[in-house]
RODO-2510 file (C-alpha; in nm, 4 decimals, decimal comma):
residues 280
     n   res          X          Y          Z
     1     m    13,6474     5,4858   -19,4079
     2     r    13,3217     5,7093   -19,4662
     3     k    13,3447     6,0249   -19,6803
     4     i    13,1196     6,2989   -19,5769
     5     s    13,1025     6,6302   -19,7887
     6     v    13,1465     6,9874   -19,6182
     7     n    12,8127     7,0657   -19,8399
     8     l    12,6037     6,8530   -19,6297
     9     i    12,8143     6,9942   -19,3510
    10     i    12,7169     7,3667   -19,4094
    11     e    12,3425     7,3257   -19,5424
    12     q    12,2752     7,1083   -19,1689
    13     i    12,4390     7,4023   -18,9660
    14     k    12,2634     7,6828   -19,1652
    15     e    11,9420     7,4752   -19,0804
    16     m    12,0310     7,4181   -18,7152
    17     c    12,1050     7,7879   -18,5918
    18     q    11,8002     7,8989   -18,7359
    19     e    11,5783     7,5866   -18,5757
    20     a    11,7910     7,6642   -18,2394
    21     n    11,6804     8,0324   -18,2262
    22     f    11,2946     7,9483   -18,3601
    23     d    11,2139     7,6251   -18,1622
    24     l    11,2067     7,6001   -17,7853
    25     c    11,3984     7,2342   -17,6800
    26     k    11,0802     7,0115   -17,6284
    27     d    11,2601     6,9285   -17,2406
    28     i    11,2689     7,3029   -17,1677
    29     k    10,9059     7,3491   -17,2957
    30     e    10,7906     7,0743   -17,0407
    31     a    10,9972     7,1852   -16,7458
    32     l    10,8404     7,5580   -16,7960
    33     v    10,5011     7,3951   -16,7751
    34     t    10,5951     7,2117   -16,4959
    35     f    10,7285     7,4814   -16,3078
    36     k    10,4192     7,7272   -16,4401
    37     e    10,2116     7,4883   -16,2434
    38     k    10,4085     7,4875   -15,9325
    39     e    10,4684     7,8688   -15,9315
    40     e    10,3440     8,0146   -15,6157
    41     s    10,3605     8,4015   -15,7415
    42     p    10,0906     8,5120   -15,9751
    43     v    10,3219     8,7457   -16,1590
    44     g    10,5800     8,4663   -16,1840
    45     q    10,2817     8,2684   -16,3669
    46     a    10,2115     8,4981   -16,5574
    47     i    10,5689     8,5641   -16,6856
    48     l    10,6464     8,1783   -16,7409
    49     g    10,2729     8,1728   -16,9493
    50     d    10,4186     8,4771   -17,1420
    51     i    10,7492     8,3093   -17,2210
    52     l    10,5688     7,9738   -17,3455
    53     e    10,3593     8,1890   -17,5568
    54     n    10,6409     8,3504   -17,7202
    55     a    10,8134     8,0238   -17,7811
    56     k    10,4611     7,9519   -17,9587
    57     i    10,4833     8,2784   -18,1763
    58     a    10,8632     8,2135   -18,2516
    59     k    10,8164     7,8328   -18,3794
    60     n    10,5011     7,9531   -18,5976
    61     d    10,6026     8,2584   -18,7157
    62     r    10,9422     8,1453   -18,7717
    63     v    11,0960     8,4240   -18,5795
    64     p    11,3862     8,4335   -18,2857
    65     m    11,2828     8,3608   -17,9649
    66     c    11,5252     8,6523   -17,8586
    67     q    11,6224     8,9433   -17,9830
    68     d    11,9728     8,8440   -17,8765
    69     t    12,0323     8,5488   -18,0997
    70     g    12,3592     8,4711   -17,9773
    71     m    12,7242     8,3667   -18,0538
    72     a    12,7252     8,0142   -18,2261
    73     v    12,8642     7,7441   -17,9981
    74     v    12,9191     7,4326   -18,2151
    75     f    13,0159     7,0980   -18,0432
    76     v    13,1617     6,8836   -18,2784
    77     e    13,2258     6,4610   -18,2282
    78     i    13,3722     6,2963   -18,5149
    79     g    13,4208     5,9970   -18,5714
    80     q    13,7710     5,8580   -18,6462
    81     e    13,6291     5,6673   -18,9574
    82     v    13,5138     5,9542   -19,1194
    83     y    13,6698     6,1327   -19,3753
    84     i    13,5742     6,5040   -19,4553
    85     e    13,6069     6,6081   -19,8452
    86     d    13,5401     6,8949   -20,0556
    87     g    13,6812     7,1612   -19,8406
    88     i    13,7838     7,2030   -19,4863
    89     l    13,5457     7,1057   -19,1589
    90     e    13,5934     7,4208   -18,9499
    91     d    13,5198     7,6906   -19,2788
    92     a    13,2169     7,4275   -19,3504
    93     i    13,0994     7,5232   -18,9858
    94     n    13,1534     7,8892   -19,0097
    95     e    12,9707     7,9056   -19,3599
    96     g    12,7021     7,7417   -19,1829
    97     i    12,6556     7,9570   -18,9669
    98     r    12,7213     8,2932   -19,2031
    99     l    12,4287     8,1536   -19,4301
   100     g    12,2008     8,0355   -19,1169
   101     y    12,2039     8,4239   -18,9514
   102     s    12,2139     8,5924   -19,3021
   103     e    11,9099     8,3731   -19,4355
   104     g    11,7530     8,3567   -19,1423
   105     y    11,7605     8,7173   -19,0693
   106     l    11,9374     8,6359   -18,6972
   107     r    12,1102     8,9500   -18,5344
   108     k    12,4799     8,9552   -18,6199
   109     s    12,6709     8,9641   -18,2562
   110     v    13,0192     8,8858   -18,3098
   111     v    13,3144     9,1850   -18,3104
   112     k    13,6172     9,0849   -18,4950
   113     d    13,8331     9,2332   -18,2316
   114     p    13,7479     9,1997   -17,8355
   115     l    13,8783     9,5926   -17,7990
   116     d    13,8377     9,7605   -18,1530
   117     r    13,4773     9,6055   -18,1557
   118     v    13,4263     9,5892   -18,5462
   119     n    13,1280     9,3427   -18,6055
   120     t    13,2048     9,0779   -18,8712
   121     k    12,8636     9,1208   -19,0180
   122     d    12,7768     8,7552   -19,0379
   123     n    12,7759     8,6519   -18,7212
   124     t    13,1547     8,4328   -18,7789
   125     p    13,3226     8,2832   -18,6002
   126     g    13,1669     8,0667   -18,4122
   127     i    13,3375     7,8633   -18,0986
   128     i    13,3985     7,5423   -18,2262
   129     h    13,4918     7,2171   -17,9737
   130     y    13,6085     6,9402   -18,1514
   131     e    13,6135     6,5676   -18,0100
   132     i    13,7527     6,2865   -18,1945
   133     v    13,5149     5,9083   -18,1068
   134     a    13,4880     5,5649   -18,1928
   135     g    13,2953     5,5067   -18,5364
   136     d    13,1967     5,6463   -18,8743
   137     q    12,9133     5,9210   -18,7643
   138     l    12,9689     6,2903   -18,7030
   139     k    12,7533     6,4267   -18,4457
   140     l    12,7390     6,8383   -18,4616
   141     t    12,5255     7,0639   -18,1866
   142     v    12,4700     7,4459   -18,2511
   143     a    12,4035     7,6304   -17,9244
   144     p    12,3855     8,0185   -17,9882
   145     k    12,4744     8,1671   -17,6715
   146     g    12,3324     8,4746   -17,5475
   147     f    12,5848     8,7138   -17,3693
   148     g    12,2864     8,8086   -17,1047
   149     s    12,3808     8,5233   -16,9391
   150     e    12,7165     8,4099   -17,0303
   151     n    12,8274     8,7861   -16,8840
   152     m    12,6659     8,6290   -16,5738
   153     s    12,8912     8,3120   -16,5568
   154     r    13,2186     8,2724   -16,3125
   155     m    13,4894     8,0513   -16,2301
   156     k    13,6744     7,9799   -15,9141
   157     m    13,9974     7,7760   -15,8023
   158     l    13,9005     7,6547   -15,4906
   159     k    14,0911     7,4548   -15,2465
   160     p    14,0249     7,0500   -15,2609
   161     s    13,9637     7,0937   -14,8781
   162     d    13,6660     7,3593   -14,9865
   163     g    13,4985     7,0216   -15,0680
   164     i    13,1542     6,9881   -15,1577
   165     d    13,0141     7,2695   -14,9606
   166     g    13,2334     7,5415   -15,1368
   167     v    13,1012     7,4042   -15,4476
   168     r    12,7790     7,4274   -15,3471
   169     d    12,8186     7,7616   -15,1888
   170     f    12,9962     7,9163   -15,4985
   171     v    12,7112     7,7846   -15,7096
   172     i    12,4580     7,9247   -15,5295
   173     e    12,6309     8,2784   -15,4707
   174     t    12,7035     8,2981   -15,8401
   175     v    12,3195     8,2876   -15,9093
   176     s    12,2364     8,5187   -15,6428
   177     l    12,4833     8,7506   -15,7599
   178     a    12,3212     8,7144   -16,1255
   179     g    11,9929     8,7960   -16,0039
   180     p    11,7358     8,8983   -16,2942
   181     n    12,0553     8,9831   -16,5445
   182     p    12,0407     8,6133   -16,7270
   183     c    11,6600     8,6411   -16,7880
   184     p    11,5512     8,3768   -16,5286
   185     p    11,4075     8,1188   -16,5475
   186     i    11,7515     7,9800   -16,6114
   187     v    11,9283     7,6680   -16,6757
   188     v    12,2446     7,6269   -16,4483
   189     g    12,5394     7,4549   -16,5735
   190     v    12,8450     7,3534   -16,3622
   191     g    13,1630     7,1858   -16,4338
   192     i    13,3931     7,0544   -16,1624
   193     g    13,7711     6,9388   -16,2075
   194     g    14,0133     6,9411   -16,4716
   195     t    14,1736     7,2475   -16,5462
   196     i    14,0226     7,5738   -16,5891
   197     e    13,9635     7,5444   -16,9332
   198     k    13,8232     7,1936   -16,8848
   199     a    13,5984     7,2911   -16,6095
   200     a    13,4688     7,5928   -16,8573
   201     l    13,4231     7,3613   -17,1442
   202     i    13,2423     7,0903   -16,9355
   203     a    13,0108     7,3293   -16,7648
   204     k    12,9152     7,4673   -17,1241
   205     k    12,8753     7,0835   -17,2444
   206     s    12,6146     7,0212   -16,9337
   207     l    12,3782     7,2680   -17,0788
   208     m    12,3210     7,0578   -17,3645
   209     r    12,1514     6,7665   -17,1836
   210     d    11,8414     6,7068   -17,1173
   211     l    11,6627     6,8431   -16,7962
   212     g    11,5255     6,5408   -16,7102
   213     s    11,8464     6,3359   -16,6931
   214     s    12,0736     6,2917   -16,4100
   215     h    12,4660     6,2696   -16,3761
   216     e    12,5513     5,8492   -16,3439
   217     s    12,6977     5,9104   -16,0059
   218     k    12,4821     5,9186   -15,7308
   219     h    12,6637     6,2103   -15,5103
   220     i    12,6500     6,4174   -15,8321
   221     a    12,2996     6,3525   -15,9027
   222     d    12,2332     6,3924   -15,5430
   223     l    12,4248     6,7690   -15,5789
   224     e    12,2348     6,8274   -15,8805
   225     v    11,8923     6,8097   -15,7175
   226     e    11,9843     7,0057   -15,3802
   227     l    12,1623     7,2890   -15,6146
   228     l    11,7946     7,3215   -15,7664
   229     e    11,6053     7,3038   -15,4599
   230     s    11,8861     7,5681   -15,3094
   231     i    11,8604     7,7809   -15,6214
   232     n    11,5023     7,8579   -15,6157
   233     k    11,4554     7,9047   -15,2556
   234     l    11,6897     8,2320   -15,3287
   235     g    11,3521     8,3900   -15,4225
   236     i    11,4630     8,5970   -15,7446
   237     g    11,1727     8,4234   -15,9624
   238     p    11,0755     8,4747   -16,3081
   239     q    11,2437     8,7502   -16,4648
   240     g    11,3585     8,8479   -16,1457
   241     l    11,0442     8,9617   -16,0099
   242     g    11,0146     8,7103   -15,7162
   243     g    10,8964     8,3388   -15,6945
   244     i    11,0153     7,9975   -15,6814
   245     t    11,1022     7,9269   -15,9953
   246     t    11,4363     8,0849   -16,0217
   247     a    11,6290     7,7887   -16,2313
   248     i    11,4131     7,4996   -16,3919
   249     g    11,7892     7,2731   -16,4121
   250     v    12,1320     7,2260   -16,2688
   251     n    12,3425     6,9997   -16,4700
   252     v    12,6499     6,8998   -16,3206
   253     e    12,9497     6,7636   -16,4793
   254     t    13,2855     6,6424   -16,3671
   255     y    13,6167     6,5613   -16,4597
   256     p    13,9557     6,4288   -16,3206
   257     t    14,1861     6,6947   -16,1600
   258     h    14,5051     6,7660   -15,9959
   259     i    14,5475     6,6718   -15,6377
   260     a    14,6337     7,0431   -15,5417
   261     g    14,2976     7,1574   -15,7344
   262     l    13,9605     7,1763   -15,7414
   263     p    13,8442     7,4143   -16,0159
   264     v    13,4527     7,5149   -16,0369
   265     v    13,2755     7,6724   -16,3288
   266     v    12,9309     7,7871   -16,3456
   267     n    12,8052     7,8337   -16,6860
   268     i    12,4245     7,9998   -16,6944
   269     n    12,1789     7,9824   -16,9162
   270     c    11,8605     8,1905   -17,0128
   271     h    11,5160     8,0064   -17,0308
   272     a    11,5603     7,9427   -17,4025
   273     a    11,8517     7,7234   -17,3744
   274     r    11,8627     7,7083   -17,7229
   275     h    12,0739     7,3617   -17,8513
   276     v    12,0009     7,1623   -18,1516
   277     t    12,1834     6,8544   -18,2490
   278     r    12,1816     6,6286   -18,5528
   279     s    12,3970     6,3301   -18,6201
   280     l    12,5295     6,2877   -18,9926
***
C-alpha cells in the first residue's frame, strides 16, 4: 500500500490548472504548424499564425491562451494499492482547482445552480471522473473545457441499422452546424457505444489522446482519417473564415453496447484543446 497525501494532490492540481491554460500542448502546436503549411487560404494561414503567436505570448507571459479558462474537468486514475491520507481526495482536487484559478488569475466561470446562475467565485466544483486501476500510481489529467466548444457538442441515439454511415453523417452534421462557434480549427472527440452517459464520457476522454495517435482497431482508425478529411472539406476554415483547416484532429473511442442501440456523442474542443497529465 502506497500513501499519498492530499497536500501533494492539491499542489499538483493547482499547478496543472495554470499550466493547461498557459501552455499549448506539444501535439496541438505541431498540428497547427503542419496545417498552417498546408492551408490554401491566405486569411486562414494568417489566423493560424496568430493562434501560434498567441500561444507563444501566453507561455512567455504566463497568461491564459483564451479568456474562457474553462470549467475544470479532471480525470483520475487511482491504483487500487494507493491510500489517500490527510483528507478526502475530492476535496483536495477542488481545493487545487480553487487555488489554481485564484492564484493564476484565471476567470471564474462556474455557477452554483444552473438556473439561478450565482457564480461560485472560485471555479469550483470541478467535473471529476474516477477510474480504479491496478498498481500504486495516481494519474491526474486536468482539462479545462471552455463552453464555446462544449455548447456545440451533440448526442444522438442511432439505430443499429444506421451503422457506420449513420455515425459518419452525424459527426459531419454536428461540425457543420457548429460552424465558427467553437473557434476552429477544432479537435473532434467522438464516443460510440455504451449508454448515453458512457458515450459522452469516452467522447470527452478521447480529446485527451495525442493527435499523432490512432485508434488500435483499424476500422476505427480508418474512420478517424475519413472524418478528418470530410470535415476539412466543409470549407469552414480557421475561425470560420474559410479554408481547408476546420479540424486538426478527430479522435474516436468505442465501448460495447446493447443489441438495440448505437449511442453517439460528438464532443468538440477548440484549437487550444487544453489538457495536462501527471502521475504521482
